[in-house]
VEXKOL-932011 format. One record per residue: residue in one letter; x, y, z of N, C-alpha, C in turn. Coordinates in steps of 0.001 Angstrom, whole numbers, plus 500000, padded with zeros to 6 digits. Example, Ala and Ser with C-alpha at 12.3 -4.5 7.8 and 13.67 -1.06 7.14 Angstrom:
BEGIN
A513190494310507800512300495500507800513200496700507800 S512850497750507080513670498940507140512900500030507870 
END
This chain:
BEGIN
X552147490101502547552742490703503589552330492249503201 X552707492167501495552434493720500650550691493517500645 X550004492311500805548665492389500306547797492310501672 X548445492732502851547672492643503969547740494340504089 X549174495234503398548740496203503564547947497099502384 X548038496661501576547317496996500746545954496996500928 X545357495943501516543810495576502081543601496598503074 X544548496973503870543874497685504727543813499190504617 X545233499842503290545166500677502748543311501013502186 X543125500026501335541628499751500885540494500387501666 X540935499498502842539485499588503618539737500976504925 X541244501937504659541277502943505305540291504360504670 X540859504100502881540149504734501968538931504565502268 X538178503808501857536666503440501665536106503973502763 X536543503575504183536006503989505361535960505333505396 X536665506248505197537112507393505049536050508251503882 X535776507486503079534673507780502024533247507725502402 X533186506502502861532029506567503659531454507486504894 X532424507892505246532381508811506703532152510369506269 X532386510419505078532293511797504384530948512003503524 X529824510815503154528888511084503216527948511665504148 X526966511924503360525566513102504399524330512059504222 X523854511673505274522805510799505257521280512197506128 X520163511767505805519151512286506103517859511167506312 X516695511332507172515734510258506643514300511155506630 X513335510593506381512047511000506233510756510267506687 X509805510659506960508886509648507342507800509341506294 X507460508780505568507272509066504297505408508967504858 X505201507981505827503692508424506286503444509486506746 X504364510446507362504282511757507682504044512914506651 X504670512834505839504869513205504591503934513059504045 X503166511883503589502346511706502862501006511896503642 X500734511551504718499096512242505413499022513670505510 X500646514326505654499863515695505370499930516371504431 X499610515715502992499524516103501801497664516088501653 X496820517118501456495565517096500865494981516115499872 X495632516201499104495293515321498149495514513906498257 X496659513353499190496478511953500285496066511878500663 X495034512650501465493979512389502031492903511878501599 X492587512949500628491305512490499720491332511489498925 X492301511308498376492465509685497558492499508488498655 X492910508483499326492550507693500716491238507182501320 X490526508618501174489077508617501930488126507847500762 X488584508324499725487923507780498373487819506329497925 X489504505580498660489809504195498665489095503392499386 X488599504303500692488009503389502075486504503554501129 X485886504891500858484570504615500047484397504202499753 X484975503553498339484954502248497559485067501097498157 X485818500786499004486164499746499471484898499146500823 X484487500222500899483369499789502116482041499900501163 X481946500356499859481109499967499295480902498650498133 X482102498550497804482545497446497336482185495971498210 X482609496151499430482270495367500510480779494897500765 X480307496254500710478405495610501089477818495098500178 X478471495432498786477902495160497163478074493322497213 X479176492884497936479682491127497848478900490357499417 X478652491676500700478170490586501691476761490762501168 X476130491453500594474827491395500321474253490367499118 X475318489753498351475349488557497478475543487271498723 X475912487485499389476869486339500230475385486079501102 X474771487236501819473492486609502066472372486159501278 X472077487090500549471437485850499064471348484710499060 X472380484174499003473032483065498622472783482315499960 X472913482936501368472402482364502238470759481503502460 X470382482681501864468804482479502333468368481639501355 X469094481738500065468547480516499173468799479655499832 X469651479306500123470425477980500767469397477218501982 X468928478491502836467998478021503692466955477495503422 X466292478258502620465035478308501727465218476635501011 X466169476296500557466238475630499924466306473911500744 X466973474036502011467143473000502983465465473037503623 X464664473998503522463570473859504201462466472986502927 X462841473244501938461615472594501106462447471136500159 X463502470912500491464183469525500093463579468729499579 X463007468526500930462420467170501546460854467056500424 X460513468209499992458810467979499267459540468149498048 X460873468405497710461237469001496000461546467731495392 X460656468126493870461091466700492915462860466762493129 X463371465513492314464722465550492106465768466617491270 X464734467127490298464926467872489048465074469185489516 X464193469494490272464132470586490616465295470856492139 X465397469803492808466038470063493911467832470163493410 X468282469306491729469334469941491192469680471253491026 X468283471895489989468132472387489285468628474041490909 X467913473954491817468197474733492955469907474881493270 X470278473310493472471712473325493789472546474005492771 X472160473807491392473018474505490555473175476238490461 X471730476589491197471803478077490832472538478775492739 X472420477894493192473081478077494808474873478427494447 X474964477010493694475985476764493170476898477985492584 X476068478634491429476428479374490149476317480963491049 X475209481260491581475495482310492315476399482519493601 X476803481460494567478280481765495283479265481612494365 X479752481010493023480546480893492159480820482832491839 X479732483244491743479619484130490989479942485790491962 X479512485378493387480055486436494309481308485985494440 X481828484944494772483222485083494762484015485570493484 X483583485260492072484563485823491251483874487585491248 X483189487681491927482904489389491707484012489598493066 X484299489330494391484872489462495571486819489715494748 X486813488309494002488261488514493565488369489568492617 X487240490107491634487359491107491025487720492661491558 X487212492586492765487107494490493708488264494315494391 X488702492756494750489988492538495747491000492332495682 X491091491634494521491830490703494214493143491064494198 X494641490446493654495792491189493433495706492134492232 X494919491729491571495227492528490277493756493521490026 X492994493355491549491275493855491137491207495834490886 X489853495489491145489555496971491336489960498377492048 X490055497542493205490862498260494348492183498397494244 X492801497957494005494666497838493305494789499009491978 X493675498520491088493912499688490090493782501191490137 X492473501103491508491750502647491696493186503150492758 X494047502516493737494919502645494133495862502901493459 X496425502267492342497429502794491872497012503834490750 X496005504524490298495350505355489579495634506388490536 X494974506467492065494924507856492735496061508023493341 X497210507187493861498334506801494655499491507216494223 X499467506520493018501012506451492403501267508230491666 X500701508953491469501211510219491195501911510969492761 X500972510842493146501200511427494806502570510874495093 X502722509679494830503918508977495500504745509555494778 X504723509471493066505834509903492088506434511202492768 X505299512133492904505802513385493282506128513506494341 X506050513024495752506699512662496939508340512616496674 X508536511402495415509740510690495521510659511403494832 X510032512549493981510982513149492936511324514319494148 X510638514884494729510974515911495794512124515698496568 X511577514153496862513223513955498259514485513982497136 X514227513258495964515225513038495084516162514158495211 X515383514866494586515392516398493938516252517734495683 X515565516941496493516129517869497496517485517045497794 X517324515888498027518787515152498510520000515624497305 X519629515695496017521125516092494938521423517474495466 X520373518228495768520436519459495951521356520022497356 X521297519018498483521855519122499634523048518179499776 X523407517453498784524471516433498652524374515012499727 X523062514580499905523081513330500464523187512324499941 X523678511469500676524492510015499633522834509113499885 X522370509272501048521492508115501707520296508820502247 X519027508650501616518173509691502544516980507614502909 X516567508132504042516162506598504771514685506862505282 X513892505914504992512696506088505356512165505587506598 X511846506175507607511809505501508567510230505164509266 X509899505089508150508143504482508463507910502976507629 X509017503064506710509217501899506108509466500141507108 X510219499290506241510140498265506688511814498136507640 X512699499372506687513805499243507807513861499727509074 X514538499238509942514426499654511265515790500424511398 X515317501478512079516514502760512383516380502788513824 X517243502196514738517156502457516589517395503599516636 X518080504722515828518479505969516076518357506735515440 X517691508143515205517562508634514576518170510513514847 X518891511017514763519232512553515293518102513397514416 X517494513817514943516747515238514370516862516020513572 X518180515948513968519188517240512616519353517094511466 X518943515444511008519216514784509770517408514612509248 X516420514715509865515048515034509789514661516078508913 X514286515675507487514172516462506391512966516339505687 X511911516307507110510134515711506541509420517131506080 X509954518439506979509661519391506683509871520252505584 X511107519724504740511698520611503931511139519972502832 X510998518503502536510552517824501463508435518605501692 X508119518628502161506709519117502576506846520852502062 X507519521610502121507722522278501816508340522395500158 X509088521911499970508958521715498486508075520834497777 X506880520497498260506406520136497723504617521039497574 X505134522116498551504057523395498445503266522859499685 X503442521973500656502297521668501616502865522276503025 X501714522664503911502435523164505211502214522059506230 X503342521990506629503739520108507877502701520521508934 X502473519489509244501800519283510853502603519325511895 X501949520172513082503008519996514276502747518916515326 
END
């Protein structure tokens, strides 16, 4: 019996402390897209991505032309020349795939450039959020742009504009 009472008291104290906590939410996509430095960095990443994709597509187009030419001439080519051409095509294809991996792979050039350009901006935003949350006594700040689903959010807990102000950015309407 004493255990049940103790559990009820602990649950009651815990629920009181939980209800006393303050919550807020942000929309990180909104905040980041309102920052000129982020928009510029994203434009640079998009430009590089398009440039590198064209470079890779050009290599694969050249490989396709090499293969078509080989197919047209294969009938009249001596065996050693056929093997040489096949090896050239295979080597060119492997090189193109390696370039694609180098540019767009999990640790590729695009990933490294994104880290270089975006991480300082994101760190600055998260520092501002943390500082603001500490100043205002928020126990939790949720990101409604993230994977976590927020079914309802009262706009009085929306601190996007305060974070943008703290970052020195004029918010969008």
